DRENDO-1510 file (C-alpha; in Angstrom, 1 decimal, always signed):
<recs>
REC; n; res; u; v; w
REC; 1; MET; +15.9; +20.5; -36.2 .
REC; 2; ALA; +16.1; +16.7; -34.9 .
REC; 3; LYS; +13.0; +14.6; -35.9 .
REC; 4; VAL; +11.1; +13.5; -32.6 .
REC; 5; PRO; +10.4; +9.8; -32.8 .
REC; 6; ARG; +6.7; +8.8; -33.0 .
REC; 7; SER; +6.7; +7.3; -29.6 .
REC; 8; PHE; +8.1; +10.4; -27.8 .
REC; 9; ARG; +5.7; +12.5; -29.8 .
REC; 10; LEU; +2.8; +10.6; -28.8 .
REC; 11; LEU; +3.8; +10.7; -25.1 .
REC; 12; GLU; +4.1; +14.3; -25.1 .
REC; 13; GLU; +0.4; +14.3; -26.7 .
REC; 14; LEU; -0.9; +11.9; -24.1 .
REC; 15; GLU; +0.6; +14.1; -21.4 .
REC; 16; LYS; -1.1; +17.1; -22.6 .
REC; 17; GLY; -4.4; +15.4; -23.2 .
REC; 18; GLU; -4.3; +14.0; -19.7 .
REC; 19; LYS; -3.4; +17.3; -18.0 .
REC; 20; GLY; -6.2; +19.0; -19.9 .
REC; 21; ILE; -3.6; +21.6; -21.3 .
REC; 22; GLY; -5.3; +23.4; -24.0 .
REC; 23; GLU; -8.6; +25.3; -24.6 .
REC; 24; GLY; -10.7; +22.8; -22.8 .
REC; 25; SER; -13.5; +22.4; -25.6 .
REC; 26; CYS; -11.7; +19.4; -26.8 .
REC; 27; SER; -10.2; +16.3; -25.1 .
REC; 28; TYR; -8.5; +13.2; -26.0 .
REC; 29; GLY; -6.7; +10.3; -24.4 .
REC; 30; LEU; -5.7; +6.5; -25.1 .
REC; 31; LYS; -8.6; +4.5; -25.8 .
REC; 32; ASP; -6.5; +1.6; -23.6 .
REC; 33; SER; -4.1; +2.5; -21.2 .
REC; 34; ASP; -2.2; -1.0; -21.9 .
REC; 35; ASP; -1.8; +0.2; -25.5 .
REC; 36; VAL; +2.0; +0.9; -25.3 .
REC; 37; ALA; +2.1; +1.4; -29.0 .
REC; 38; MET; -0.3; +4.3; -28.7 .
REC; 39; TYR; -2.4; +3.4; -31.7 .
REC; 40; GLU; -6.0; +4.0; -30.7 .
REC; 41; TRP; -7.3; +7.3; -29.1 .
REC; 42; ASN; -10.6; +8.6; -27.8 .
REC; 43; GLY; -11.5; +12.3; -28.6 .
REC; 44; THR; -14.4; +14.5; -27.5 .
REC; 45; ILE; -15.4; +17.9; -28.9 .
REC; 46; LEU; -18.0; +20.2; -27.1 .
REC; 47; GLY; -20.1; +21.7; -29.7 .
REC; 48; PRO; -19.4; +25.6; -30.4 .
REC; 49; PRO; -21.9; +28.0; -28.7 .
REC; 50; HIS; -24.5; +29.8; -31.2 .
REC; 51; SER; -24.6; +26.8; -33.5 .
REC; 52; ALA; -26.6; +23.7; -34.6 .
REC; 53; PHE; -23.9; +21.7; -32.3 .
REC; 54; GLU; -24.5; +23.9; -29.0 .
REC; 55; ASN; -24.7; +21.9; -25.9 .
REC; 56; ARG; -23.8; +18.6; -27.5 .
REC; 57; ILE; -20.8; +16.4; -26.8 .
REC; 58; PHE; -19.3; +14.7; -29.9 .
REC; 59; SER; -17.2; +11.4; -29.3 .
REC; 60; LEU; -14.6; +10.4; -31.8 .
REC; 61; SER; -12.2; +7.5; -32.3 .
REC; 62; ILE; -8.6; +8.2; -33.6 .
REC; 63; TYR; -6.0; +5.8; -34.9 .
REC; 64; CYS; -2.4; +6.9; -34.9 .
REC; 65; GLY; -0.4; +4.5; -37.4 .
REC; 66; ASP; +3.0; +3.8; -37.5 .
REC; 67; ARG; +3.5; +6.8; -39.9 .
REC; 68; TYR; +2.1; +9.2; -37.5 .
REC; 69; PRO; +3.0; +12.4; -37.1 .
REC; 70; ASP; +4.5; +12.3; -40.5 .
REC; 71; ALA; +1.0; +11.3; -42.1 .
REC; 72; PRO; -2.4; +12.1; -40.4 .
REC; 73; PRO; -4.2; +9.7; -38.3 .
REC; 74; LEU; -7.6; +8.1; -39.2 .
REC; 75; VAL; -10.4; +10.1; -37.3 .
REC; 76; LYS; -14.0; +9.0; -37.0 .
REC; 77; PHE; -16.9; +10.5; -35.4 .
REC; 78; GLU; -18.8; +8.1; -33.3 .
REC; 79; SER; -21.4; +10.6; -32.7 .
REC; 80; ARG; -23.7; +11.2; -35.8 .
REC; 81; ILE; -23.0; +14.7; -37.3 .
REC; 82; ASN; -23.4; +16.6; -40.5 .
REC; 83; LEU; -20.3; +18.1; -41.9 .
REC; 84; PRO; -18.9; +18.3; -45.2 .
REC; 85; CYS; -15.6; +16.7; -44.1 .
REC; 86; VAL; -17.4; +13.7; -42.6 .
REC; 87; GLY; -18.4; +10.8; -44.7 .
REC; 88; PRO; -21.2; +8.5; -44.3 .
REC; 89; GLN; -19.3; +6.0; -42.0 .
REC; 90; GLY; -18.4; +8.9; -39.7 .
REC; 91; LEU; -14.7; +9.0; -41.3 .
REC; 92; VAL; -13.3; +12.4; -41.4 .
REC; 93; ASP; -11.7; +13.6; -44.8 .
REC; 94; ILE; -8.8; +15.7; -43.4 .
REC; 95; SER; -8.1; +17.0; -46.9 .
REC; 96; ARG; -11.8; +18.7; -46.7 .
REC; 97; ILE; -10.5; +20.8; -43.6 .
REC; 98; PRO; -8.8; +23.8; -45.4 .
REC; 99; SER; -6.5; +24.9; -42.2 .
REC; 100; ILE; -5.1; +21.2; -41.9 .
REC; 101; ALA; -5.9; +19.8; -45.6 .
REC; 102; ASN; -2.0; +20.1; -46.3 .
REC; 103; TRP; -0.9; +17.8; -43.3 .
REC; 104; ARG; +2.3; +18.8; -41.4 .
REC; 105; ARG; +4.3; +17.0; -39.0 .
REC; 106; ASP; +3.7; +19.6; -36.3 .
REC; 107; PHE; -0.1; +19.1; -36.3 .
REC; 108; THR; -1.1; +17.2; -33.4 .
REC; 109; LEU; -4.5; +15.3; -32.2 .
REC; 110; GLU; -5.5; +18.4; -30.4 .
REC; 111; THR; -4.9; +20.7; -33.8 .
REC; 112; ILE; -7.4; +18.1; -35.4 .
REC; 113; LEU; -9.9; +18.4; -32.7 .
REC; 114; ILE; -9.7; +22.0; -32.6 .
REC; 115; GLU; -10.1; +22.6; -36.3 .
REC; 116; LEU; -13.0; +20.1; -36.4 .
REC; 117; ARG; -14.7; +22.4; -33.8 .
REC; 118; ARG; -13.8; +25.5; -35.8 .
REC; 119; ASP; -15.3; +23.9; -39.0 .
REC; 120; MET; -18.6; +23.3; -36.9 .
REC; 121; ALA; -18.5; +26.9; -36.0 .
REC; 122; ALA; -17.8; +28.2; -39.6 .
REC; 123; PRO; -20.8; +30.1; -41.3 .
REC; 124; ALA; -21.4; +27.4; -43.9 .
REC; 125; ASN; -21.8; +24.8; -41.1 .
REC; 126; ARG; -23.0; +26.6; -37.9 .
REC; 127; LYS; -26.8; +26.1; -38.8 .
REC; 128; SER; -26.7; +23.1; -40.6 .
REC; 129; THR; -29.4; +20.4; -39.8 .
REC; 130; GLN; -28.0; +18.0; -37.4 .
REC; 131; PRO; -29.2; +14.1; -36.7 .
REC; 132; PRO; -31.1; +13.9; -33.4 .
REC; 133; GLU; -28.8; +13.7; -30.2 .
REC; 134; GLY; -27.6; +10.2; -29.1 .
REC; 135; GLN; -27.5; +8.8; -32.9 .
REC; 136; GLU; -24.1; +7.0; -33.8 .
REC; 137; PHE; -22.4; +6.2; -37.0 .
REC; 138; PRO; -22.0; +2.3; -37.6 .
REC; 139; PRO; -18.9; +0.6; -36.3 .
REC; 140; VAL; -15.8; +0.7; -38.4 .
REC; 141; ASP; -12.7; -1.3; -37.7 .
REC; 142; LEU; -10.0; +1.6; -37.7 .
REC; 143; VAL; -7.1; -1.0; -37.3 .
REC; 144; ALA; -8.1; -2.9; -40.4 .
REC; 145; LEU; -8.9; +0.3; -42.4 .
REC; 146; ALA; -5.6; +1.6; -41.4 .
REC; 147; ARG; -3.7; -1.7; -42.6 .
REC; 148; GLN; -5.7; -1.4; -45.7 .
REC; 149; ARG; -4.6; +2.1; -46.1 .
REC; 150; LYS; -1.2; +1.5; -45.0 .
REC; 151; VAL; -1.4; +4.4; -42.5 .
</recs>
């Protein structure tokens, strides 16, 4: 099968995100509509019902580097959250999410958001103590971090 170029793949994802195609509990789109290289994205996850995350809206920043989709994007929660896969600065460690730990090219931004939401609803996490609503992680320059990590 032919390998779809990064830009075509991200255009497909943008179209899907803008049309709200998908399950509805997660959304995503470009941070800046003038970002023709489609590096910086915003994401939103609605907390799963019957969990400590219920009735909360979680905001995320996503950076799709030049190696995406062959390599995973950088993902950072802006909204403060307690999850084993989220570090002290809000950065998501994708290798700690079993379903996407072994990154594959066919995974998408939507896949990441859905799997993060699924992780919130997992028995080990669903009742975990959460910070008060409205708190945020400190800012992180994802562009600089991506360059440092060669993402």
